[in-house]
C-alpha positions as a printed NumPy array, in Angstrom:
array([[  0.005,   0.024,  -0.129],
       [  1.187,   3.609,  -0.642],
       [  0.782,   6.434,   2.145],
       [  1.612,  10.146,   1.068],
       [  2.434,  11.236,   4.673],
       [  2.774,  15.053,   4.183],
       [ -0.415,  16.562,   2.784],
       [ -1.582,  20.041,   3.436],
       [ -5.33 ,  21.241,   3.34 ],
       [ -7.021,  24.893,   3.78 ],
       [ -6.68 ,  24.425,   7.374],
       [ -3.39 ,  25.577,   7.309],
       [ -1.784,  26.958,   3.895],
       [ -3.309,  24.014,   1.492],
       [ -5.857,  24.962,  -1.223],
       [ -8.844,  22.468,  -0.247],
       [-10.704,  21.236,   2.59 ],
       [ -9.262,  17.628,   3.744],
       [-12.809,  16.221,   2.47 ],
       [-12.198,  17.233,  -1.483],
       [ -8.669,  16.387,  -0.979],
       [ -9.546,  12.694,   0.485],
       [-12.216,  12.186,  -2.519],
       [ -9.167,  13.561,  -4.969],
       [ -6.786,  11.131,  -3.303],
       [ -8.629,   8.219,  -3.892],
       [ -6.986,   5.54 ,  -6.582],
       [ -3.673,   7.722,  -6.8  ],
       [ -2.759,   6.527,  -3.014],
       [ -3.983,   3.963,  -0.783],
       [ -3.724,   6.88 ,   2.819],
       [ -2.584,   9.928,   3.215],
       [ -1.525,  11.832,   6.774],
       [ -2.906,  15.514,   7.277],
       [ -0.278,  17.482,   8.541],
       [ -1.518,  20.921,   8.382],
       [  0.74 ,  23.677,  10.053],
       [  0.799,  24.51 ,  13.666],
       [  2.653,  27.541,  13.997],
       [  2.429,  28.141,  17.717],
       [  3.572,  24.909,  19.702],
       [  0.84 ,  26.271,  22.38 ],
       [ -1.922,  25.867,  20.013],
       [ -2.161,  22.16 ,  20.432],
       [ -5.95 ,  22.254,  21.739],
       [ -6.492,  23.228,  17.559],
       [ -5.742,  19.471,  16.91 ],
       [ -8.684,  18.548,  18.834],
       [-11.127,  21.02 ,  15.955],
       [ -8.636,  19.728,  13.041],
       [ -8.794,  16.034,  13.811],
       [-12.595,  15.979,  13.744],
       [-12.584,  17.538,  10.33 ],
       [-10.083,  14.768,   9.352],
       [-12.309,  12.031,  10.776],
       [-15.416,  13.536,   9.056],
       [-13.487,  13.526,   5.842],
       [-12.775,   9.909,   5.82 ],
       [-13.783,   7.664,   3.35 ],
       [-13.967,   3.659,   3.002],
       [-11.67 ,   3.451,  -0.002],
       [ -8.757,   5.931,   1.643],
       [ -7.041,   5.306,   5.108],
       [ -6.601,   8.719,   6.658],
       [ -3.619,   9.45 ,   9.287],
       [ -4.164,  12.52 ,  11.616],
       [ -0.816,  14.357,  12.319],
       [  0.318,  17.892,  12.29 ],
       [  3.734,  19.873,  11.364],
       [  5.63 ,  21.866,  13.722],
       [  8.146,  24.467,  13.145],
       [ 11.135,  24.608,  15.625],
       [ 14.397,  26.935,  15.448],
       [ 16.036,  23.726,  13.918],
       [ 13.891,  22.995,  11.042],
       [ 10.284,  21.658,  10.72 ],
       [  9.143,  18.656,  12.019],
       [  5.858,  16.461,  11.539],
       [  4.   ,  14.172,  13.977],
       [  1.264,  11.442,  13.17 ],
       [ -0.642,  10.072,  15.787],
       [ -2.623,   7.135,  16.65 ],
       [ -5.939,   8.294,  16.841],
       [ -8.297,  10.949,  15.956],
       [ -9.403,  11.185,  19.616],
       [ -6.423,  12.409,  21.194],
       [ -6.445,  15.131,  23.835],
       [ -4.938,  18.044,  23.079],
       [ -5.44 ,  20.752,  26.009],
       [ -3.716,  24.074,  26.067],
       [ -0.256,  23.947,  27.661],
       [  2.87 ,  25.536,  27.798],
       [  5.6  ,  23.453,  25.899],
       [  8.903,  24.927,  26.663],
       [ 11.25 ,  23.121,  24.512],
       [ 11.87 ,  20.247,  21.942],
       [ 12.375,  17.858,  24.676],
       [  9.015,  18.663,  26.253],
       [  7.575,  18.115,  22.668],
       [  9.459,  15.001,  22.236],
       [  7.366,  13.706,  25.558],
       [  3.843,  14.952,  24.995],
       [  3.966,  13.305,  21.54 ],
       [  5.445,  10.099,  23.098],
       [  2.941,   9.981,  25.809],
       [ -0.047,  10.087,  23.321],
       [  1.663,   7.232,  21.357],
       [  2.692,   9.484,  18.068],
       [  6.017,   9.33 ,  15.948],
       [  7.874,  12.007,  15.337],
       [  9.318,  12.955,  11.84 ],
       [ 12.041,  15.103,  10.667],
       [  9.991,  16.538,   7.636],
       [ 11.815,  17.271,   4.035],
       [ 15.299,  17.125,   5.52 ],
       [ 17.143,  18.105,   2.622],
       [ 15.307,  21.456,   2.262],
       [ 16.619,  24.778,   3.759],
       [ 13.622,  24.521,   6.441],
       [ 14.437,  21.134,   7.364],
       [ 16.745,  19.814,  10.103],
       [ 19.661,  18.814,   7.574],
       [ 23.27 ,  18.25 ,   9.269],
       [ 21.469,  19.121,  12.67 ],
       [ 19.87 ,  15.473,  12.775],
       [ 23.187,  14.214,  13.797],
       [ 22.852,  15.563,  17.343],
       [ 19.088,  15.021,  17.117],
       [ 19.026,  11.743,  15.945],
       [ 17.534,  10.209,  18.916],
       [ 14.52 ,  12.434,  19.084],
       [ 13.09 ,  11.038,  15.506],
       [ 11.414,   7.975,  14.388],
       [ 11.893,   8.338,  10.647],
       [ 13.254,  10.726,   8.062],
       [ 11.112,  12.186,   5.317],
       [ 13.866,  12.489,   1.863],
       [ 11.648,  13.787,  -0.272],
       [ 13.206,  16.192,  -2.065],
       [ 16.653,  13.605,  -2.179],
       [ 19.952,  14.768,  -2.207],
       [ 23.277,  13.578,  -1.818],
       [ 24.644,  16.138,   0.411],
       [ 23.853,  14.746,   3.69 ],
       [ 24.999,  10.983,   4.701],
       [ 21.885,   9.883,   6.517],
       [ 22.116,   6.327,   6.143],
       [ 24.841,   5.735,   8.912],
       [ 21.829,   7.16 ,  11.308],
       [ 19.937,   4.   ,  10.996],
       [ 16.809,   5.682,  10.988],
       [ 13.659,   4.71 ,   9.218],
       [ 13.009,   6.55 ,   5.814],
       [ 10.053,   7.848,   4.584],
       [  8.794,   9.809,   1.789],
       [  5.425,  12.127,   1.192],
       [  4.759,  14.733,  -1.294],
       [  4.507,  17.913,   0.757],
       [  1.53 ,  18.648,  -1.266],
       [ -0.568,  21.701,  -0.997],
       [ -2.969,  20.891,  -3.786],
       [ -4.754,  17.819,  -4.636],
       [ -2.999,  17.396,  -7.956],
       [  0.682,  16.661,  -6.421],
       [ -0.388,  13.97 ,  -3.978],
       [  1.294,  10.747,  -4.211],
       [  4.119,  12.546,  -6.166],
       [  6.507,  10.914,  -3.15 ],
       [  4.645,   8.78 ,  -1.005],
       [  5.842,   5.49 ,   1.423],
       [  4.962,   1.9  ,   0.435],
       [  4.131,  -0.521,   3.005],
       [  4.119,  -4.052,   1.838],
       [  1.141,  -5.7  ,   3.801],
       [ -2.02 ,  -3.737,   3.379],
       [ -2.637,  -2.223,   6.701],
       [ -5.978,  -0.97 ,   7.777],
       [ -5.168,   0.509,  11.061],
       [ -3.238,   3.17 ,  11.635],
       [ -1.544,   1.631,  14.412],
       [ -0.082,  -0.843,  12.351],
       [  1.1  ,   2.007,   9.949],
       [  2.867,   3.599,  12.41 ],
       [  4.59 ,   0.215,  13.695],
       [  5.69 ,  -0.38 ,  10.162],
       [  7.171,   2.942,   9.696],
       [  9.11 ,   2.762,  13.375],
       [ 10.482,  -0.837,  12.602],
       [ 11.74 ,   0.055,   9.145],
       [  9.38 ,  -1.931,   7.338],
       [  8.368,   1.001,   5.099],
       [  9.831,   1.897,   1.778],
       [ 10.012,   5.775,   0.25 ],
       [  8.87 ,   6.061,  -2.883],
       [  9.87 ,   9.206,  -5.334],
       [  7.587,   9.285,  -8.202],
       [  7.676,  12.625,  -9.876],
       [ 10.208,  15.515,  -9.427],
       [  9.981,  17.871,  -6.352],
       [ 10.515,  20.686,  -8.589],
       [  7.426,  19.675, -10.773],
       [  5.366,  19.548,  -7.346],
       [  6.417,  22.766,  -6.84 ],
       [  5.8  ,  24.3  , -10.275],
       [  2.08 ,  22.635, -10.424],
       [  1.518,  23.707,  -6.765],
       [  2.598,  27.395,  -6.784],
       [  0.36 ,  29.077,  -9.497],
       [ -2.69 ,  27.598,  -7.296],
       [ -1.5  ,  28.604,  -4.08 ],
       [ -0.411,  32.135,  -5.409],
       [ -3.812,  32.348,  -6.613],
       [ -5.319,  31.329,  -3.496],
       [ -3.683,  33.513,  -1.079],
       [ -4.042,  36.439,  -3.482],
       [ -8.187,  35.813,  -3.248],
       [ -7.533,  35.47 ,   0.786],
       [ -5.887,  38.939,   0.859],
       [ -7.983,  40.785,  -1.621],
       [-10.59 ,  43.323,  -0.372],
       [-13.898,  42.606,  -0.342],
       [-16.7  ,  45.102,  -1.378]])
């Protein structure tokens, strides 16, 4: 089965709502993880509302995984949680160590997002390797030797429009019907990163639609 582990919707900076994205993804991938941005780590309670929207968007032909993308001073981090019904109270998280404990207490996994990009962790992964369950390697570059780290590798498209979903994804040999099994396969290194199409093509296809979306948002209404 093929899972795109990095998809954005209109709940952050994506173009369409989760329901439309899910419907468009059927036949392209077998599952996807919504990882809409949380811009403030103290806004975790927002995930309660988002996860309800993700859950309502589910269809029988596609597995949906609940997650989020966080921005730290060292780079972007995505998290996949095992349930849509996690409790995310308002709380103050002072540093990444507390964030790690918080995610692990809920049974989630922590992923170094698009590690080779400027917004990724890059070479800082060598000092932070013990905090990560997987590395997301799309787009892939040879400038950083990640293989000696022996951290599982996965891939996700970072799609912001429906048209680029599945450009990169994660292959799991045996079909899994629940999130816990998928998480276990990732953590145990039983998943394979698949790059189907160029990251730069993904950027080209996403950018015009996103520009139109943002212009529409900021334009004055009369």
